[in-house]
PDB file of N, CA, C and O in Angstrom, chain B, residues numbered from 101:
ATOM      1  N   MET B 101      99.350 150.104  97.163  1.00  0.00           N
ATOM      2  CA  MET B 101     100.696 150.482  96.816  1.00  0.00           C
ATOM      3  C   MET B 101     101.595 149.258  96.939  1.00  0.00           C
ATOM      4  O   MET B 101     101.401 148.396  97.796  1.00  0.00           O
ATOM      5  N   LEU B 102     102.564 149.215  96.071  1.00  0.00           N
ATOM      6  CA  LEU B 102     103.539 148.110  96.085  1.00  0.00           C
ATOM      7  C   LEU B 102     104.524 148.221  97.244  1.00  0.00           C
ATOM      8  O   LEU B 102     104.832 149.314  97.718  1.00  0.00           O
ATOM      9  N   PHE B 103     105.001 147.082  97.680  1.00  0.00           N
ATOM     10  CA  PHE B 103     106.083 147.006  98.664  1.00  0.00           C
ATOM     11  C   PHE B 103     105.704 147.672  99.998  1.00  0.00           C
ATOM     12  O   PHE B 103     106.565 148.269 100.645  1.00  0.00           O
ATOM     13  N   THR B 104     104.448 147.583 100.413  1.00  0.00           N
ATOM     14  CA  THR B 104     104.043 148.240 101.659  1.00  0.00           C
ATOM     15  C   THR B 104     104.699 147.640 102.878  1.00  0.00           C
ATOM     16  O   THR B 104     104.786 148.304 103.912  1.00  0.00           O
ATOM     17  N   GLN B 105     105.159 146.425 102.797  1.00  0.00           N
ATOM     18  CA  GLN B 105     105.800 145.769 103.951  1.00  0.00           C
ATOM     19  C   GLN B 105     107.238 146.271 104.185  1.00  0.00           C
ATOM     20  O   GLN B 105     107.833 145.925 105.205  1.00  0.00           O
ATOM     21  N   TYR B 106     107.802 147.060 103.293  1.00  0.00           N
ATOM     22  CA  TYR B 106     109.171 147.540 103.403  1.00  0.00           C
ATOM     23  C   TYR B 106     109.180 148.989 103.915  1.00  0.00           C
ATOM     24  O   TYR B 106     108.232 149.741 103.692  1.00  0.00           O
ATOM     25  N   PRO B 107     110.254 149.360 104.594  1.00  0.00           N
ATOM     26  CA  PRO B 107     110.375 150.742 105.090  1.00  0.00           C
ATOM     27  C   PRO B 107     110.576 151.716 103.948  1.00  0.00           C
ATOM     28  O   PRO B 107     110.934 151.339 102.832  1.00  0.00           O
ATOM     29  N   ASP B 108     110.333 152.996 104.264  1.00  0.00           N
ATOM     30  CA  ASP B 108     110.521 154.037 103.218  1.00  0.00           C
ATOM     31  C   ASP B 108     111.961 154.198 102.795  1.00  0.00           C
ATOM     32  O   ASP B 108     112.240 154.611 101.670  1.00  0.00           O
ATOM     33  N   ILE B 109     112.872 153.876 103.683  1.00  0.00           N
ATOM     34  CA  ILE B 109     114.315 153.873 103.368  1.00  0.00           C
ATOM     35  C   ILE B 109     114.807 152.448 103.558  1.00  0.00           C
ATOM     36  O   ILE B 109     114.853 151.936 104.676  1.00  0.00           O
ATOM     37  N   MET B 110     115.169 151.825 102.465  1.00  0.00           N
ATOM     38  CA  MET B 110     115.467 150.394 102.453  1.00  0.00           C
ATOM     39  C   MET B 110     116.962 150.113 102.504  1.00  0.00           C
ATOM     40  O   MET B 110     117.776 150.930 102.077  1.00  0.00           O
ATOM     41  N   SER B 111     117.307 148.952 103.031  1.00  0.00           N
ATOM     42  CA  SER B 111     118.704 148.458 103.001  1.00  0.00           C
ATOM     43  C   SER B 111     118.886 147.592 101.747  1.00  0.00           C
ATOM     44  O   SER B 111     117.925 147.293 101.038  1.00  0.00           O
ATOM     45  N   ILE B 112     120.111 147.207 101.496  1.00  0.00           N
ATOM     46  CA  ILE B 112     120.382 146.280 100.402  1.00  0.00           C
ATOM     47  C   ILE B 112     119.602 144.956 100.640  1.00  0.00           C
ATOM     48  O   ILE B 112     119.056 144.363  99.710  1.00  0.00           O
ATOM     49  N   SER B 113     119.575 144.542 101.864  1.00  0.00           N
ATOM     50  CA  SER B 113     118.838 143.304 102.211  1.00  0.00           C
ATOM     51  C   SER B 113     117.357 143.432 101.859  1.00  0.00           C
ATOM     52  O   SER B 113     116.762 142.506 101.309  1.00  0.00           O
ATOM     53  N   ASP B 114     116.754 144.609 102.184  1.00  0.00           N
ATOM     54  CA  ASP B 114     115.362 144.849 101.828  1.00  0.00           C
ATOM     55  C   ASP B 114     115.178 144.823 100.285  1.00  0.00           C
ATOM     56  O   ASP B 114     114.215 144.246  99.780  1.00  0.00           O
ATOM     57  N   LEU B 115     116.089 145.439  99.578  1.00  0.00           N
ATOM     58  CA  LEU B 115     116.044 145.491  98.120  1.00  0.00           C
ATOM     59  C   LEU B 115     116.087 144.082  97.541  1.00  0.00           C
ATOM     60  O   LEU B 115     115.311 143.740  96.649  1.00  0.00           O
ATOM     61  N   ARG B 116     116.982 143.291  98.050  1.00  0.00           N
ATOM     62  CA  ARG B 116     117.137 141.915  97.585  1.00  0.00           C
ATOM     63  C   ARG B 116     115.848 141.122  97.808  1.00  0.00           C
ATOM     64  O   ARG B 116     115.423 140.361  96.939  1.00  0.00           O
ATOM     65  N   SER B 117     115.233 141.303  98.973  1.00  0.00           N
ATOM     66  CA  SER B 117     114.003 140.588  99.289  1.00  0.00           C
ATOM     67  C   SER B 117     112.860 141.075  98.377  1.00  0.00           C
ATOM     68  O   SER B 117     112.085 140.268  97.864  1.00  0.00           O
ATOM     69  N   ALA B 118     112.768 142.362  98.188  1.00  0.00           N
ATOM     70  CA  ALA B 118     111.663 142.949  97.422  1.00  0.00           C
ATOM     71  C   ALA B 118     111.698 142.509  95.973  1.00  0.00           C
ATOM     72  O   ALA B 118     110.649 142.281  95.370  1.00  0.00           O
ATOM     73  N   LEU B 119     112.918 142.383  95.392  1.00  0.00           N
ATOM     74  CA  LEU B 119     113.051 142.018  93.998  1.00  0.00           C
ATOM     75  C   LEU B 119     113.370 140.534  93.790  1.00  0.00           C
ATOM     76  O   LEU B 119     113.360 140.048  92.659  1.00  0.00           O
ATOM     77  N   GLY B 120     113.646 139.834  94.857  1.00  0.00           N
ATOM     78  CA  GLY B 120     113.971 138.431  94.712  1.00  0.00           C
ATOM     79  C   GLY B 120     115.291 138.208  93.977  1.00  0.00           C
ATOM     80  O   GLY B 120     115.417 137.292  93.165  1.00  0.00           O
ATOM     81  N   ILE B 121     116.285 139.073  94.280  1.00  0.00           N
ATOM     82  CA  ILE B 121     117.575 138.999  93.614  1.00  0.00           C
ATOM     83  C   ILE B 121     118.694 138.739  94.600  1.00  0.00           C
ATOM     84  O   ILE B 121     118.514 138.870  95.811  1.00  0.00           O
ATOM     85  N   GLY B 122     119.838 138.374  94.078  1.00  0.00           N
ATOM     86  CA  GLY B 122     120.982 138.120  94.924  1.00  0.00           C
ATOM     87  C   GLY B 122     121.770 139.387  95.274  1.00  0.00           C
ATOM     88  O   GLY B 122     121.500 140.480  94.777  1.00  0.00           O
ATOM     89  N   ARG B 123     122.734 139.191  96.134  1.00  0.00           N
ATOM     90  CA  ARG B 123     123.582 140.283  96.615  1.00  0.00           C
ATOM     91  C   ARG B 123     124.320 140.961  95.488  1.00  0.00           C
ATOM     92  O   ARG B 123     124.318 142.189  95.411  1.00  0.00           O
ATOM     93  N   THR B 124     124.944 140.214  94.622  1.00  0.00           N
ATOM     94  CA  THR B 124     125.719 140.808  93.519  1.00  0.00           C
ATOM     95  C   THR B 124     124.832 141.669  92.637  1.00  0.00           C
ATOM     96  O   THR B 124     125.197 142.797  92.309  1.00  0.00           O
ATOM     97  N   LYS B 125     123.671 141.155  92.249  1.00  0.00           N
ATOM     98  CA  LYS B 125     122.754 141.898  91.383  1.00  0.00           C
ATOM     99  C   LYS B 125     122.262 143.176  92.071  1.00  0.00           C
ATOM    100  O   LYS B 125     122.139 144.216  91.424  1.00  0.00           O
ATOM    101  N   ALA B 126     121.983 143.106  93.361  1.00  0.00           N
ATOM    102  CA  ALA B 126     121.512 144.289  94.102  1.00  0.00           C
ATOM    103  C   ALA B 126     122.585 145.390  94.078  1.00  0.00           C
ATOM    104  O   ALA B 126     122.287 146.554  93.811  1.00  0.00           O
ATOM    105  N   TYR B 127     123.809 145.009  94.355  1.00  0.00           N
ATOM    106  CA  TYR B 127     124.883 146.015  94.323  1.00  0.00           C
ATOM    107  C   TYR B 127     125.127 146.535  92.915  1.00  0.00           C
ATOM    108  O   TYR B 127     125.451 147.707  92.728  1.00  0.00           O
ATOM    109  N   GLU B 128     124.970 145.660  91.921  1.00  0.00           N
ATOM    110  CA  GLU B 128     125.126 146.078  90.517  1.00  0.00           C
ATOM    111  C   GLU B 128     124.067 147.130  90.169  1.00  0.00           C
ATOM    112  O   GLU B 128     124.403 148.152  89.570  1.00  0.00           O
ATOM    113  N   LEU B 129     122.814 146.909  90.524  1.00  0.00           N
ATOM    114  CA  LEU B 129     121.754 147.867  90.218  1.00  0.00           C
ATOM    115  C   LEU B 129     121.982 149.213  90.908  1.00  0.00           C
ATOM    116  O   LEU B 129     121.704 150.266  90.333  1.00  0.00           O
ATOM    117  N   VAL B 130     122.479 149.175  92.118  1.00  0.00           N
ATOM    118  CA  VAL B 130     122.725 150.413  92.876  1.00  0.00           C
ATOM    119  C   VAL B 130     123.969 151.139  92.307  1.00  0.00           C
ATOM    120  O   VAL B 130     123.930 152.349  92.082  1.00  0.00           O
ATOM    121  N   SER B 131     125.048 150.408  92.082  1.00  0.00           N
ATOM    122  CA  SER B 131     126.282 151.058  91.638  1.00  0.00           C
ATOM    123  C   SER B 131     126.163 151.606  90.232  1.00  0.00           C
ATOM    124  O   SER B 131     126.823 152.588  89.892  1.00  0.00           O
ATOM    125  N   SER B 132     125.325 150.983  89.403  1.00  0.00           N
ATOM    126  CA  SER B 132     125.130 151.474  88.012  1.00  0.00           C
ATOM    127  C   SER B 132     124.179 152.669  87.963  1.00  0.00           C
ATOM    128  O   SER B 132     124.099 153.363  86.950  1.00  0.00           O
ATOM    129  N   GLY B 133     123.464 152.905  89.055  1.00  0.00           N
ATOM    130  CA  GLY B 133     122.533 154.017  89.058  1.00  0.00           C
ATOM    131  C   GLY B 133     121.147 153.623  88.581  1.00  0.00           C
ATOM    132  O   GLY B 133     120.250 154.465  88.545  1.00  0.00           O
ATOM    133  N   GLU B 134     120.947 152.344  88.207  1.00  0.00           N
ATOM    134  CA  GLU B 134     119.621 151.891  87.746  1.00  0.00           C
ATOM    135  C   GLU B 134     118.602 152.083  88.872  1.00  0.00           C
ATOM    136  O   GLU B 134     117.445 152.423  88.627  1.00  0.00           O
ATOM    137  N   ILE B 135     119.046 151.864  90.092  1.00  0.00           N
ATOM    138  CA  ILE B 135     118.247 152.131  91.269  1.00  0.00           C
ATOM    139  C   ILE B 135     118.998 153.190  92.080  1.00  0.00           C
ATOM    140  O   ILE B 135     120.106 152.938  92.554  1.00  0.00           O
ATOM    141  N   ARG B 136     118.405 154.360  92.238  1.00  0.00           N
ATOM    142  CA  ARG B 136     119.046 155.457  92.948  1.00  0.00           C
ATOM    143  C   ARG B 136     119.192 155.100  94.421  1.00  0.00           C
ATOM    144  O   ARG B 136     118.318 154.466  95.013  1.00  0.00           O
ATOM    145  N   SER B 137     120.295 155.514  94.991  1.00  0.00           N
ATOM    146  CA  SER B 137     120.581 155.237  96.405  1.00  0.00           C
ATOM    147  C   SER B 137     121.342 156.377  97.026  1.00  0.00           C
ATOM    148  O   SER B 137     121.799 157.294  96.344  1.00  0.00           O
ATOM    149  N   ILE B 138     121.470 156.303  98.342  1.00  0.00           N
ATOM    150  CA  ILE B 138     122.253 157.314  99.084  1.00  0.00           C
ATOM    151  C   ILE B 138     123.179 156.536 100.019  1.00  0.00           C
ATOM    152  O   ILE B 138     122.900 155.394 100.385  1.00  0.00           O
ATOM    153  N   LYS B 139     124.272 157.172 100.391  1.00  0.00           N
ATOM    154  CA  LYS B 139     125.170 156.579 101.389  1.00  0.00           C
ATOM    155  C   LYS B 139     124.983 157.305 102.716  1.00  0.00           C
ATOM    156  O   LYS B 139     124.994 158.535 102.769  1.00  0.00           O
ATOM    157  N   VAL B 140     124.814 156.546 103.766  1.00  0.00           N
ATOM    158  CA  VAL B 140     124.738 157.093 105.108  1.00  0.00           C
ATOM    159  C   VAL B 140     125.913 156.462 105.853  1.00  0.00           C
ATOM    160  O   VAL B 140     125.835 155.305 106.268  1.00  0.00           O
ATOM    161  N   GLY B 141     126.977 157.200 106.022  1.00  0.00           N
ATOM    162  CA  GLY B 141     128.201 156.629 106.528  1.00  0.00           C
ATOM    163  C   GLY B 141     128.698 155.632 105.511  1.00  0.00           C
ATOM    164  O   GLY B 141     128.935 155.986 104.356  1.00  0.00           O
ATOM    165  N   LYS B 142     128.862 154.378 105.926  1.00  0.00           N
ATOM    166  CA  LYS B 142     129.299 153.324 105.016  1.00  0.00           C
ATOM    167  C   LYS B 142     128.111 152.538 104.451  1.00  0.00           C
ATOM    168  O   LYS B 142     128.261 151.725 103.540  1.00  0.00           O
ATOM    169  N   ALA B 143     126.953 152.797 105.003  1.00  0.00           N
ATOM    170  CA  ALA B 143     125.772 152.039 104.583  1.00  0.00           C
ATOM    171  C   ALA B 143     125.105 152.623 103.339  1.00  0.00           C
ATOM    172  O   ALA B 143     125.057 153.841 103.168  1.00  0.00           O
ATOM    173  N   ILE B 144     124.597 151.761 102.482  1.00  0.00           N
ATOM    174  CA  ILE B 144     123.852 152.145 101.308  1.00  0.00           C
ATOM    175  C   ILE B 144     122.367 152.062 101.666  1.00  0.00           C
ATOM    176  O   ILE B 144     121.915 151.049 102.200  1.00  0.00           O
ATOM    177  N   ARG B 145     121.620 153.103 101.379  1.00  0.00           N
ATOM    178  CA  ARG B 145     120.185 153.133 101.631  1.00  0.00           C
ATOM    179  C   ARG B 145     119.462 153.446 100.325  1.00  0.00           C
ATOM    180  O   ARG B 145     119.951 154.240  99.521  1.00  0.00           O
ATOM    181  N   ILE B 146     118.336 152.846 100.116  1.00  0.00           N
ATOM    182  CA  ILE B 146     117.568 153.004  98.903  1.00  0.00           C
ATOM    183  C   ILE B 146     116.184 153.568  99.290  1.00  0.00           C
ATOM    184  O   ILE B 146     115.424 152.904  99.995  1.00  0.00           O
ATOM    185  N   PRO B 147     115.867 154.758  98.843  1.00  0.00           N
ATOM    186  CA  PRO B 147     114.489 155.267  99.086  1.00  0.00           C
ATOM    187  C   PRO B 147     113.502 154.332  98.336  1.00  0.00           C
ATOM    188  O   PRO B 147     113.740 153.940  97.194  1.00  0.00           O
ATOM    189  N   LYS B 148     112.420 154.003  99.003  1.00  0.00           N
ATOM    190  CA  LYS B 148     111.434 153.124  98.368  1.00  0.00           C
ATOM    191  C   LYS B 148     110.921 153.707  97.057  1.00  0.00           C
ATOM    192  O   LYS B 148     110.549 152.955  96.156  1.00  0.00           O
ATOM    193  N   THR B 149     110.893 155.022  96.933  1.00  0.00           N
ATOM    194  CA  THR B 149     110.484 155.644  95.685  1.00  0.00           C
ATOM    195  C   THR B 149     111.431 155.278  94.537  1.00  0.00           C
ATOM    196  O   THR B 149     111.003 155.191  93.386  1.00  0.00           O
ATOM    197  N   SER B 150     112.689 155.070  94.837  1.00  0.00           N
ATOM    198  CA  SER B 150     113.636 154.659  93.808  1.00  0.00           C
ATOM    199  C   SER B 150     113.326 153.246  93.303  1.00  0.00           C
ATOM    200  O   SER B 150     113.420 152.963  92.108  1.00  0.00           O
ATOM    201  N   LEU B 151     112.956 152.370  94.236  1.00  0.00           N
ATOM    202  CA  LEU B 151     112.557 150.998  93.849  1.00  0.00           C
ATOM    203  C   LEU B 151     111.276 151.059  92.990  1.00  0.00           C
ATOM    204  O   LEU B 151     111.181 150.381  91.967  1.00  0.00           O
ATOM    205  N   LEU B 152     110.315 151.859  93.404  1.00  0.00           N
ATOM    206  CA  LEU B 152     109.060 151.997  92.662  1.00  0.00           C
ATOM    207  C   LEU B 152     109.327 152.523  91.250  1.00  0.00           C
ATOM    208  O   LEU B 152     108.751 152.027  90.282  1.00  0.00           O
ATOM    209  N   ASP B 153     110.200 153.527  91.134  1.00  0.00           N
ATOM    210  CA  ASP B 153     110.546 154.074  89.825  1.00  0.00           C
ATOM    211  C   ASP B 153     111.176 153.020  88.951  1.00  0.00           C
ATOM    212  O   ASP B 153     110.856 152.916  87.767  1.00  0.00           O
ATOM    213  N   TYR B 154     112.080 152.227  89.529  1.00  0.00           N
ATOM    214  CA  TYR B 154     112.755 151.169  88.796  1.00  0.00           C
ATOM    215  C   TYR B 154     111.725 150.145  88.250  1.00  0.00           C
ATOM    216  O   TYR B 154     111.809 149.726  87.095  1.00  0.00           O
ATOM    217  N   VAL B 155     110.785 149.768  89.080  1.00  0.00           N
ATOM    218  CA  VAL B 155     109.796 148.779  88.685  1.00  0.00           C
ATOM    219  C   VAL B 155     108.857 149.366  87.594  1.00  0.00           C
ATOM    220  O   VAL B 155     108.536 148.689  86.618  1.00  0.00           O
ATOM    221  N   LYS B 156     108.432 150.617  87.777  1.00  0.00           N
ATOM    222  CA  LYS B 156     107.565 151.256  86.786  1.00  0.00           C
ATOM    223  C   LYS B 156     108.257 151.400  85.417  1.00  0.00           C
ATOM    224  O   LYS B 156     107.622 151.215  84.379  1.00  0.00           O
ATOM    225  N   GLU B 157     109.524 151.721  85.419  1.00  0.00           N
ATOM    226  CA  GLU B 157     110.254 151.901  84.159  1.00  0.00           C
ATOM    227  C   GLU B 157     110.358 150.584  83.418  1.00  0.00           C
ATOM    228  O   GLU B 157     110.479 150.585  82.193  1.00  0.00           O
ATOM    229  N   ARG B 158     110.315 149.484  84.105  1.00  0.00           N
ATOM    230  CA  ARG B 158     110.463 148.158  83.465  1.00  0.00           C
ATOM    231  C   ARG B 158     109.173 147.390  83.370  1.00  0.00           C
ATOM    232  O   ARG B 158     109.186 146.199  83.057  1.00  0.00           O
ATOM    233  N   SER B 159     108.065 148.036  83.631  1.00  0.00           N
ATOM    234  CA  SER B 159     106.756 147.377  83.624  1.00  0.00           C
ATOM    235  C   SER B 159     106.323 147.049  82.212  1.00  0.00           C
ATOM    236  O   SER B 159     106.522 147.841  81.291  1.00  0.00           O
ATOM    237  N   TYR B 160     105.728 145.877  82.044  1.00  0.00           N
ATOM    238  CA  TYR B 160     105.188 145.477  80.758  1.00  0.00           C
ATOM    239  C   TYR B 160     103.758 145.978  80.592  1.00  0.00           C
ATOM    240  O   TYR B 160     103.188 145.837  79.510  1.00  0.00           O
ATOM    241  N   ASN B 161     103.177 146.544  81.608  1.00  0.00           N
ATOM    242  CA  ASN B 161     101.787 147.007  81.528  1.00  0.00           C
ATOM    243  C   ASN B 161     101.661 148.494  81.305  1.00  0.00           C
ATOM    244  O   ASN B 161     100.735 149.111  81.831  1.00  0.00           O
ATOM    245  N   THR B 162     102.539 149.082  80.559  1.00  0.00           N
ATOM    246  CA  THR B 162     102.534 150.520  80.327  1.00  0.00           C
ATOM    247  C   THR B 162     101.702 150.909  79.136  1.00  0.00           C
ATOM    248  O   THR B 162     101.543 152.100  78.865  1.00  0.00           O
ATOM    249  N   GLY B 163     101.168 149.957  78.422  1.00  0.00           N
ATOM    250  CA  GLY B 163     100.405 150.263  77.232  1.00  0.00           C
ATOM    251  C   GLY B 163     101.245 150.218  75.966  1.00  0.00           C
ATOM    252  O   GLY B 163     100.702 150.188  74.862  1.00  0.00           O
ATOM    253  N   GLU B 164     102.537 150.214  76.112  1.00  0.00           N
ATOM    254  CA  GLU B 164     103.432 150.144  74.969  1.00  0.00           C
ATOM    255  C   GLU B 164     103.842 148.708  74.770  1.00  0.00           C
ATOM    256  O   GLU B 164     104.059 147.966  75.728  1.00  0.00           O
ATOM    257  N   VAL B 165     103.945 148.326  73.522  1.00  0.00           N
ATOM    258  CA  VAL B 165     104.363 146.953  73.204  1.00  0.00           C
ATOM    259  C   VAL B 165     105.852 146.989  72.861  1.00  0.00           C
ATOM    260  O   VAL B 165     106.264 147.645  71.904  1.00  0.00           O
ATOM    261  N   ASN B 166     106.645 146.281  73.648  1.00  0.00           N
ATOM    262  CA  ASN B 166     108.072 146.234  73.423  1.00  0.00           C
ATOM    263  C   ASN B 166     108.411 144.925  72.731  1.00  0.00           C
ATOM    264  O   ASN B 166     108.690 143.917  73.379  1.00  0.00           O
ATOM    265  N   ARG B 167     108.383 144.957  71.409  1.00  0.00           N
ATOM    266  CA  ARG B 167     108.672 143.764  70.646  1.00  0.00           C
ATOM    267  C   ARG B 167     109.992 143.958  69.900  1.00  0.00           C
ATOM    268  O   ARG B 167     110.372 145.078  69.560  1.00  0.00           O
ATOM    269  N   PRO B 168     110.689 142.831  69.651  1.00  0.00           N
ATOM    270  CA  PRO B 168     111.873 142.973  68.808  1.00  0.00           C
ATOM    271  C   PRO B 168     111.499 143.446  67.422  1.00  0.00           C
ATOM    272  O   PRO B 168     110.368 143.224  66.990  1.00  0.00           O
ATOM    273  N   PRO B 169     112.412 144.095  66.702  1.00  0.00           N
ATOM    274  CA  PRO B 169     112.084 144.565  65.355  1.00  0.00           C
ATOM    275  C   PRO B 169     111.760 143.366  64.436  1.00  0.00           C
ATOM    276  O   PRO B 169     112.333 142.284  64.562  1.00  0.00           O
ATOM    277  N   PHE B 170     110.838 143.605  63.528  1.00  0.00           N
ATOM    278  CA  PHE B 170     110.443 142.583  62.578  1.00  0.00           C
ATOM    279  C   PHE B 170     111.358 142.626  61.368  1.00  0.00           C
ATOM    280  O   PHE B 170     111.587 143.684  60.782  1.00  0.00           O
ATOM    281  N   HIS B 171     111.880 141.460  61.001  1.00  0.00           N
ATOM    282  CA  HIS B 171     112.710 141.321  59.815  1.00  0.00           C
ATOM    283  C   HIS B 171     112.025 140.367  58.851  1.00  0.00           C
ATOM    284  O   HIS B 171     111.369 139.415  59.271  1.00  0.00           O
ATOM    285  N   GLU B 172     112.176 140.621  57.577  1.00  0.00           N
ATOM    286  CA  GLU B 172     111.597 139.700  56.612  1.00  0.00           C
ATOM    287  C   GLU B 172     112.074 138.289  56.902  1.00  0.00           C
ATOM    288  O   GLU B 172     113.273 138.065  57.066  1.00  0.00           O
ATOM    289  N   GLY B 173     111.182 137.361  56.965  1.00  0.00           N
ATOM    290  CA  GLY B 173     111.556 136.017  57.314  1.00  0.00           C
ATOM    291  C   GLY B 173     111.332 135.708  58.772  1.00  0.00           C
ATOM    292  O   GLY B 173     111.607 134.590  59.210  1.00  0.00           O
ATOM    293  N   GLY B 174     110.837 136.671  59.548  1.00  0.00           N
ATOM    294  CA  GLY B 174     110.561 136.428  60.942  1.00  0.00           C
ATOM    295  C   GLY B 174     111.327 137.335  61.863  1.00  0.00           C
ATOM    296  O   GLY B 174     112.050 138.226  61.416  1.00  0.00           O
ATOM    297  N   ILE B 175     111.177 137.116  63.121  1.00  0.00           N
ATOM    298  CA  ILE B 175     111.842 137.894  64.159  1.00  0.00           C
ATOM    299  C   ILE B 175     113.255 137.314  64.359  1.00  0.00           C
ATOM    300  O   ILE B 175     113.439 136.103  64.480  1.00  0.00           O
ATOM    301  N   GLN B 176     114.227 138.210  64.388  1.00  0.00           N
ATOM    302  CA  GLN B 176     115.603 137.743  64.571  1.00  0.00           C
ATOM    303  C   GLN B 176     116.113 138.207  65.903  1.00  0.00           C
ATOM    304  O   GLN B 176     117.256 137.922  66.260  1.00  0.00           O
TER     305      GLN B 176
END
């Protein structure tokens, strides 16, 4: 399983470490709802399942090929 070294309920700091992203991007992903989170008092917590869902949704190994549309004369 992915991210086994992280707790089941993660902090923003854990999320940043797991994805290798900065503070601003972590808060952006959470506030936009791309990564589901909960508030516990003033603290934001991210269920590890939310992180796994986020990674799975963006995986290139799903069997689908995500290519830009082909236009005559090449890819634009």
